[in-house]
Structures are given as C-alpha cells and as structure tokens.
N, C-alpha and C positions, 0 to 999 in steps of 0.2 A: 502493500499498497504504500508505503516510502514514498518508493518510483514518480507517485503521481502529484505528490504533493510538492508543489513551488511556493516561495515567498508571494505573500499576495504583497510587498512592494515590491522589488526587481525581477522579478517570476527567476527567481534563479532553481536549482537546486540545492535541497536541505541536508542538514545532515544532522544525525540523531546523539545523545549522547544520554550515555542508558541511563550514568551518573545521576546528572540531573534532570532527569526525566522532559528533556527541552527537544524541541528541533529548530536548531544550531544551522542563522543565513548566514555568512561570512559577509557574500557581496552588502549587506543592507547590517551590519553588525548588530541584529536582534536574538533574539533564542524564544519561540513559543514553549507555553507551558503546558505538556500532554500532563489531562487529567482524569483519572479513570476510565484509560486507557484513551480517554478523545483529546485530538490535537487539538489546543483554542488556538486560531489564525485569523484573530486580532489582531492590529496592532497597538492600540492600545491594554494587552493586557502581556506583549511580548516582554524581554527585562532588555534591556540593551548590553552591552558586553562594552566591558570593560576594558 
C-alpha cells in the first residue's frame, strides 16, 4: 500500500519509519503520523523534520 501513497505537498514517494510510526517525505521535510494503522495525510497533522 505504501507504493500508492505520495506526499500531499510534493507528490513524491514516502518512506516508512517503523520506530516512529510515520510516513516521511524527505522532499517536503515532513513526517505524517500513522494512527491505528491509518496514515494521516493531512498537512496540519504532519510533523516538521528538524
């Protein structure tokens, strides 16, 4: 399923961070949370990578 998800900002592919339970967009410098197995792809819910 990860292959079908893209970053809502850049449309780039995402990588999965199992430790943080996040989908990471390196291009947008954002991490989108996964809650109860559901990726939350809202920009307002994303964490900025530092």
